[in-house]
N, C-alpha and C positions, 0 to 999 in steps of 0.2 A: 504494500500500500504506500503510495507516494503522497507526500503532503503538497498541496497546491499553494503557491505563493511563498515558498520557503526562501528567505533572503540570505544575505551574507552572514547575519547573526545566527540564523538557524543552522547554516552549514558549519560555522565555527563551533556551535554548541554540540552538534552531532559528532564532530571530530573529537572534541574534548571528552564526551561521554564514551566514545569508542576507545580512546586511549586509556581512560580510567579503568574501564572494564578489562581491557587487555592486560594492563599491568597487574590488576587484581587477580586475574586468572593465572598469570604466570607465577605470582606469589603463592597462590593456592597449590599449584603444581609443585613448586619447590618445597613447600611444607610437607606435601604428600611423599615426595621422594625422601626427605629426611626421616619421616616416620617409618617408611618401608625399609630404609637402610638399618635403622635401629632394630626393627623387628627381625630382619635377616641376621644381624649380629647375634641377637638373643637366640634365635633358632640354631644357628651354627654352634654356638657355645653349648647349647643344650644337647645337641647331637654328639659333640665331642665329649661332653661329660658322661653321656650314656656309654660311649665307647671306651671310657677310661682315660681320656687325655685331658690335660689341663686346659682351661679356657684360654682363648686367644685374646691378647690385648690389641685393640685397634687404635691407630693414630687418630687424634682428634681431627674431624673434618675441617677443611679450610673454610673459613668464614668468607662469604662474598664481600668484596669491597666495592663501594660505589665509586666509579671513576668520575673525575671532574669532566664537565662538558668542554670539549675543545672548541675554541673560537675559530671560525672559518675566516681566512684571510682573503682579501680581495686580490684580484690579479695585479693591481697596482702595487699593493703591499708586497706581494711575492716578487715582483720585478725589481722593486727597490732593494729588497733583501739580497737578491742575486747580484745586483750591481755593486752593493756594498761589500759582499763577500769576494767578488772578483777584484775589487780595488785593494782589498787587504792582502790578497795572496793567491 
């Protein structure tokens, strides 16, 4: 179903809602992966214990780090940087 008369504000709002839901969905998937990994570790250690082996110690999972957004340079800025680098050596 398409909305009639949807303007620039409506398009922007739609993009914002889609981006919000997408990031939320990715976050839910990451939480599910972490939960399943923990469950798998517990099952593996349970099976090893049943077989008479000591439990396995797993390394702490790497925490995701939010990267800073890189600023896009204009072609004029890139050209100026190339010229300055060429003059230096």
